[in-house]
N, C-alpha and C positions, 0 to 999 in steps of 0.2 A: 449449469454454471458452477464452476468451482471457484473458491476464494483462496487466493495466495497472499500471504503477508510477508513483507520485508520486515522481519520481526526484530532485528538487532536494534533498531532505533524506534520501534513502535511503542508509544506510551502504554503503560499497564492498563490504564482506564479504557483505552481504545481496544486492547485485546479482550478485556472483559465484555465490552459491548459486542465484539465479534463472537465470543464464545456463546453469549446468550442468543444472538441471532442465528448461529449455526444450530444450536440445540432446538430452537423454535422452528426453523425452516427445514432442517434435515440436510441442508447443503453441505458439501464437503469443504472443510476449512483446513488449510495447511499453513503452518508458520515455518518459515525457513530462516535459519540464523546460523552463525558460526559459533554458537555457544548452546549448551543444553537448555531447554525450556520446559517448564511444567505446563501441561494442558489438562483440562478436565477429562475424566474417564468417559469418553463418548466415542462410538464407532466412527463417527464422521469428522472428528477433530484429531489432528495429529501435528507433530512437529518433526522437522527434518533438520539435523545438524550437519552443516557442511564444513569443510576445512577452513581454517583461518586464512585470511588473505583479502587483499583489496578486491572488492566487487565479486567475490566468490558466490555469496548468497544471491546477488543480483543475476549473475549468469545462470544459476540454477533455476531461478524463477522464470527467466526468459525461456530457458530450455523446456520447462514444464507447462507454461501457460499456453492456452489455446484460444482460438476465436470464441468470444462469448464469455470467457472467464473474467473475473474481477481481481485486480491486483491492488493491494493497499500499500502505498509507499509515498514518501515525501521526496524520493530520489527522482529528479526530473529526467535524467538520461534513461533510467530504468523504465519510467513511464513511457517515454518515447518509443523504446524498443517493444514493449508489450502492445502499445497502440498499433504499431506496424503489423503485429500478428493478428489484430482484430480483437484483442482483449480490451477491457475497460480498466481505467486507473483512477483511484480515489486517494486523496491525501488523508492523513489522520485528522485533519481539520475539516474534512467534508468537502473539499474543493475537488471538482472533477477535472482531470486532464482530458482534453479532446484533441482531435486532429486539427481543430480550428485554433486552439490556444497553445499547443505544445511548442511550436517553433518560437513564439514570443517568449515563453517561459525559459526555453533553452538559451535564448539570446540574453535575457536578463541575468540568468545564472552565470553565463560566461563573463558578462560585463562585471558582475560583482566579484567574481573570482579574480579578474584582472585588477580591480581596485585593491582587493586584499593582498595580492601579490606585490603591489607597488607600495604597500605599507599603510594604506588607508584602512582604519578600523571601521567596519560597517555594522558591527554587533550581530547578534544572532536573532533568530525568530523569537517573538514574544512567547511567554509560557502559554501552554494550552489552557484555555479557560472553559467555563461552563457553556458559553455560546458555541465554542468550537466543538465541544463534545456533542452538543445537541444537533448541530449542523451535520456532523459525521453520522450520527444515529439516524437522522432523517433521510439523508442521501442513501445510506446503506439500505434502509427499509424500502425506499422507492426502487432501488436496483433489484433487491431480492424479490419484491412483489412482482415486478415486471418479468423477472426470470421464471418465477413459479407459474405465472399466468401463461407464459409462452410454452410451458411443458405440455 
């Protein structure tokens, strides 16, 4: 299993959890963004800078991700695409996208986008809190443990 991160919008605290997990497990971790990123000096951790533009990083993640890989993203359409390839998708809040819930998530996203386009203010997501970070770390640990046992 390789871990791919939609890094442009990924919170720093989540990146730090990912760095520690990659160092501990030895799994390959790649952060993809359209800006330069600093990563720890480890052979299994790297960053890839892509050109600026709408969804360029997302397209690169979809191109690289394979079945069994893990993608960290809050982007629901990106999650849907990697799920179709057999990869797993996890939000920075520790919520797992699955084949069972992705269609509903896409529908809600589209509905909210329609509301915003019509001028209704829906607000953004709540700030990432300690419980969110803990849920992410726990889910990540479960997925990594399962992947390492399968080796």
